[in-house]
N, C-alpha and C positions, 0 to 999 in steps of 0.2 A: 687899505691894510695899515695897521698901526706899526710904527717903529718903536721898539722898547729899548731904552738905554740900560745897559748893564755894566757895572764896574765890579770886577772880581779881583780881589787881592789875596794872595797866598803868602804866608810868612815862612821863615826858613828853618823852623824847628819842627821836630816831630812830637805829636801827642797821641795818646790812646783815644779810641773812639768815645769812651766814657768821660773823657775830659772836655768834650765839646761844650757842655753846659757851663763848666767852670770857666772856660775861655770866654764864652759869651758874657758871663757875669763880670769878669775882669775888664772887658772892653766897656761894658755899661758903666762900671765904676769909674773908669778913666775918663769917659766922655762926660758923664754927669746925668743924673736922672731927669734933668730938665729937657733933654732931647729925647722925645717920646718915640721916635721912629726906631730907636735902638732897642726898645724893650716893650713897646705897645701898652704900657700902663697909662692910665688916665690921671694926669697931674692936676686937672682943673679943680680949684677949691669947691668943695661941696658936691663933687661929682657923685651921681647915683650909681654908676658902674665903675668898677676898678680897672677894667681893661677896655681898650679899643678893639671891637670885634671887626677887624679888617685884615686883609691879606698883609702879612709882614713884608715890608719893602727893604728891610735890612735883615739878612739871614747869615747864620754862622754855621760853617760846614767843616768837614775834614776831607781834604783832597790830597791823595798820594801821601797820606799820614801826616799832613801838615795842616795847621789851622788856617781857615780862610773866611773872609767876610765877602758877601755878595750884596751889592747895593743895586736896587732895581728901580728904574723909572724915577719917581720923585725922591726915592732914597739915595740916588747918586748925589744929589745936592747936600745930603746930610754927611757925606764922607768927610767933608772939611772939618767937622767937629772932632774927629779923631786925628786926622793927619796934620792939622795945624798945631797940635800939642807939641811943646818943646821936648817933652819926655815921653817916650813910647814904652816905658817899662810897665809890665803887667804882672800882677801877683795872682796866681791861681794854682790849684792842686799842690799847695804847700811849697811853692818855689817862686822865685822872681825870674821873669823872662823879659829880656830886652828885645822887643820886636824889631825885626828887620825884614824887608820884603824880598821874596825870591821870585815872585811873578805878579805882574799887574797887567790887566787887560781891560780896555774900554771898547765896547762894541755896541752896535745897534742891531737888534734882531727883529725880523718881521713877525707880526702876530695877526692871524686871520684865517678864515676858512678858505680852503682850496678845493679844486676838483679832484686832485689825486691824494692818495693816502701818504702819510709820513710815519716812520717807524721809531719807536721810543723804548728805552729801558727806564724803569722807575724802581729805584732801589730804596729799601726800607720804608715803603709806603705805609703810613699809619692811616688807613682809610676808614676805619670803623669806630664810631663812638659807641658808648655802652649799649644804647638802644639798638643800633644797627648790628652790633655784634650778636646780640641775643637773637635777632631775626636770622642772621647768617648761620648761627650755630644750629638752628632748627631746620635748616634746609638740607635735603638729602642729595639732590641731583647736582651734578657738576654744571650742567647747562643753566640751572636755576641760580646757582651761586655766581657763575660768571656774569650772567645778565644783571644780577643785583650789584656786583662790584663795578660793572661798566657804567651803570647809572650813577653810582656814587662818584666814580672817577670823572665822568662828564660834568658833574656838579662842581668838582674841585677845579676843573679847567675853567669853568664859568666864573668861579670865585677869583681865580687869578686874573682873568680878563677884567673883571669888575675892579679889582684892586689897582690895576694900572689905567683905569679910566677908559676901557674899550668895551664896546658892545658888538658881538658878532652879528654880521649882517644876515646870516641865515643859519639854519640848523647844521650840526655836524654829527658824524657817527664815530663811535669809539668801539673797538673790538679788542678784547684781551686775547692774545695769542698764546701766552704761557704764564703760568703761575709757578714760581719756584721759591722754595725757602721760607714758606709761611711759618712764623714762630712767634712766641710771646716774648715781649721785651718790656722791662720796667720803664715807666714814664710817669713822672709826677705822682709817684706813690702807688700806682696801680700797674698791673701787667696788661699791656695792650698788644693785640695781634698786628704784626707787621708783615708785609709781603715784598717779594721781588717780582716785578711784572715785566712782561714784554707785551707791548700793545701797539696798535696802529690807529690813527685818527686822521681824518681829512681836515686837519687844522695845523697850521704852523705855530710851533711853540719855541720859545728861547731855551737853549741849553742852560744847564746849571741852576734853573729855578727849582723851587720846591713845590710839591703838590700834596695836599692832605693836611693832617694834623702834625704839629711839631716841626713845621718847616723852618722855624727860626732857630732850631737846635740841630739841624742837619738831617732830618727825616725827609723822605719823599724826594730824593734827588733825581732829577730828570736829565737824561742824555739821549742823543740820537744814534741810530746805527743804520747802515745800508744793508738791507736783507739780501742783496745780490752779491755782496762781498764778504760779509761776516755777520754772524748773529748778534754780536755784542757780548760783553763779558760781565756777568753778574758779580764775579768775584773781584773785579778791579777795585783797588782801594781808592774810592772817591770820597 
């Protein structure tokens, strides 16, 4: 079972959810475009593709209304490029913000397939690209739609594992237990369907990672819950 390093840093001011992309842009500007893990653009001279199509190891989120950066696995080593700056001032959303830390956590999380299921909440999951959305839209049965989403979610879990250099030793199962709050949300110029999900899977996953599209901008936030104690709260401001 792989141990995944995660450094999560939450700052002490409040921002609106729509300001997360602007916060991301301000951090990228502060760090410098030469540090590609912060933005995933391809800076190589003469590169044929503009982006690195890989799982983002630096993610920008909003937790308890505060801006947060989550550094994952190799991304933890990239944190120095921000925190060694002598000036932490950020300019975004029409104002200057002097960043100061309200919470910093460094942990290692196990990643791997287990015999028993684990229970997760997935908030604002952007699971469907345009092609898959058209397929989903034409489905009529709930069971058919759930099975379709489960396959996509399993693929996103595999993409995360690949992004941190891990290959699962055997197959795992994913079961969606509840879909709540499916709605359209503007993202990069188009309206994409996002979901709140409750699911179980016999795979251990780190909390606070993102799954699906848009994870570098706060979509697809994963958290765990104990089904014997509480169901978990979709409305929690994460």
